[in-house]
C-alpha positions, 0 to 999 in steps of 0.5 A, spaced: 530 461 454 524 464 458 523 456 460 530 456 463 530 462 466 523 460 470 526 453 472 532 457 475 528 462 479 524 456 482 531 454 485 532 455 493 536 462 494 534 465 488 529 471 491 534 476 488 534 473 481 526 473 481 526 480 484 531 483 478 527 478 473 520 481 475 523 488 475 525 488 468 518 489 466 517 496 466 524 498 468 526 505 467 532 508 465 534 510 472 533 503 475 526 504 478 520 500 476 514 503 472 508 498 472 502 501 472 495 498 472 493 495 465 499 498 462 503 493 457 509 492 462 503 490 467 500 485 462 507 482 461 509 481 468 502 478 470 503 473 464 510 472 466 508 470 473 502 466 470 508 462 467 512 461 473 506 459 477 505 453 472 512 451 472 511 450 479 505 446 478 500 451 481 493 452 478 493 459 475 488 463 473 486 470 472 479 473 475 475 478 471 479 484 473 486 482 472 488 479 479 492 473 478 492 466 482 496 460 483 493 455 487 496 449 490 490 444 491 488 442 498 487 435 499 480 436 503 475 439 499 471 442 505 476 447 507 477 454 505 483 457 502 489 460 505 491 466 501 498 469 500 501 475 496 501 482 494 500 487 489 504 487 482 503 495 480 508 500 482 508 508 483 512 511 477 519 510 477 518 506 484 522 501 487 523 493 485 521 490 492 514 494 494 509 489 492 513 484 488 517 481 494 510 479 497 509 475 491 515 472 490 516 470 497 509 467 497 511 463 490 518 461 493 514 459 500 509 455 497 514 451 492 518 450 498 512 447 502 510 443 496 517 440 494 518 438 502 511 436 504 507 435 498 500 437 497 497 441 503 490 439 507 487 446 505 489 449 499 494 455 498 493 460 493 498 465 491 495 472 489 499 477 484 493 483 486 492 487 480 492 494 483 494 497 490 498 504 489 493 508 485 498 511 481 495 511 474 487 512 476 485 516 482 483 510 486 487 505 490 486 497 492 482 495 486 485 488 486 483 487 493 477 491 494 474 487 488 475 480 492 472 483 498 466 486 494 468 493 496 468 495 489 465 493 482 465 497 475 460 502 478 466 505 482 470 506 476 465 507 470 467 515 470 474 514 472 480 516 467 487 517 467 491 523 466 492 522 459 484 521 458 484 514 458 478 511 461 478 506 466 474 501 462 478 502 456 484 500 459 481 494 462 479 492 456 485 493 452 489 489 457 484 483 456 479 484 461 473 485 457 468 490 462 462 486 458 464 480 461 465 482 468 462 479 474 463 481 481 470 476 483 468 476 490 471 470 494 467 467 500 472 461 500 478 465 503 479 463 510 485 467 512 490 472 508 498 473 509 502 478 506 509 480 507 512 486 505 518 491 505 517 496 511 518 502 507 521 505 513 527 505 518 524 502 524 527 495 523 533 497 521 534 502 527 532 497 532 537 491 528 531 487 527 529 482 522 522 482 522 516 486 524 509 483 526 504 488 524 499 489 530 495 495 526 495 499 520 493 506 521 487 509 518 488 515 514 484 522 513 486 527 507 483 534 507 483 540 502 484 546 506 482 552 503 484 559 505 480 565 502 483 572 504 484 578 500 489 580 494 492 587 495 498 591 494 505 589 497 507 596 499 501 600 500 497 595 505 499 596 512 500 589 516 494 591 520 489 591 515 491 585 511 487 579 509 493 575 508 492 568 506 499 565 506 501 568 513 494 565 515 496 558 512 503 558 515 500 559 522 495 554 521 500 549 519 505 551 525 499 550 529 497 543 527 504 540 527 505 542 534 499 539 536 501 533 533 507 532 537 503 534 543 498 528 542 501 521 541 507 519 538 504 514 533 500 520 530 502 524 524 500 529 520 503 532 513 502 538 509 505 535 503 502 540 497 500 547 497 498 552 492 498 560 492 494 565 488 496 569 485 503 567 487 507 573 485 512 576 489 509 583 490 502 581 491 499 579 498 496 572 497 488 572 496 488 564 496 492 558 499 490 551 498 494 546 502 493 538 503 492 535 510 494 527 511 492 525 518 494 518 520 493 514 527 491 506 528 486 509 533 479 512 530 478 516 536 485 519 536 484 521 529 477 524 531 479 528 537 485 531 534 481 533 528 476 536 532 481 540 536 485 543 530 479 544 526 476 548 532 482 553 532 482 553 524 474 556 525 476 561 531 482 564 527 478 565 521 473 569 525 478 573 528 481 575 522 475 575 518 478 570 513 474 564 510 477 557 511 474 551 508 475 544 510 473 539 505 475 531 506 476 527 500 479 520 504 477 516 510 480 510 511 479 506 517 484 503 522 485 496 521 487 491 527 491 485 524 488 478 527 491 477 534 492 469 533 496 469 527 500 475 530 501 470 536 503 465 531 508 469 527 511 471 533 512 464 536 515 462 530 520 467 529 522 466 537 523 459 535 527 460 529 531 466 533 529 471 529 530 478 531 523 481 531 518 486 534 511 488 534 509 494 529 504 499 527 504 500 519 503 507 517 502 506 510 496 502 507 497 495 504 492 490 501 492 487 508 488 493 510 482 491 505 483 484 507 483 485 514 476 487 514 473 481 511 478 475 513 483 474 519 489 477 516 497 477 518 502 482 515 509 481 516 515 486 514 522 485 513 527 491 513 528 497 508 535 500 507 535 507 510 528 507 510 527 508 503 521 506 498 517 508 492 524 510 489 529 506 485 534 506 491 529 502 495 533 496 497 533 490 502 539 485 503 538 478 501 539 475 508 533 479 510 529 477 504 530 470 506 529 471 513 522 473 511 521 467 506 523 462 512 518 465 516 512 466 511 513 459 509 513 456 516 506 460 517 503 457 511 505 450 513 502 451 520 496 454 517 495 449 511 498 443 513 
């Protein structure tokens, strides 16, 4: 039965069937998908994809961290490889298109190219990257960062998941023995192309079918800790209070308003807040909140952070309250390859596809590869902008438009 399904999945127009098929590995009761790095559902999905690759006559193999490759061998052994694909892992009870569509689109594109033109001049490899989301372990881009050499086993030797399972134990359990690890760095890749759902509502609002990404934003994340003084809610006059909550409220309002003044592409988010002692009749003595800042230009992030943190310091001095700022993430912005973007735009225009240039506000594997190889990131619309949710959806016409564009881009790059 599995072989029959795989043969059916190779037929043109079966993108929806493949989306549903891949979502069956880790499908949750609410219709979402949970497929965490090195989990049983992750293993089943990767090995099922390997079988599909073999049915498509691709040379399939795993590297030592679980990245899965399907290679269509090129006729010129001296040429480097065109890499395309996305990530297999999901967030907990996430959508069935995030990551998965990029893998499926790449498989269908390469299969259609082979059926029409035979073997390419340059080898094309479809990659199902082992991990991007950071949903199980506190790190992201494990797959792509191993390929580019940014990560190795030293990065994860003390890392554990929420259940106390070490990263290396999970890796070994999934069949990738850490003792056999050798850095899977690739020096033979010429270019990387990723197609992904937008995970936002810009394309849909603008009635466009394709987004050609010019930049992926940088991200900085901080933990802001305010230490005031807990005291009685009824007997402490307002002018004598060192209220951590009211201070936090002011700082959050200040940074939010400043964001609006700076640049339409600048975003700042306070998504997590904890209060101590967190009882109704006590003035809060301590507040901790997260701060996520994103923009595609490093200098804008620098200037914004300098301004708001200077205000934080001044407020702390005025109120005699301690404010500490701890940074725990600094991901640099990445510009996508201009020539590949021009190629994608030219093809879209020739095929009468409605497209627009975009800045990606979310991180993608293209961000990692873009620091090492010329990289192109393409988007298709997300209905209502919903993602990381069981309600994530992209209609078949938009999926097929994306595959058509990807197919033509790969043809121009490899044939």
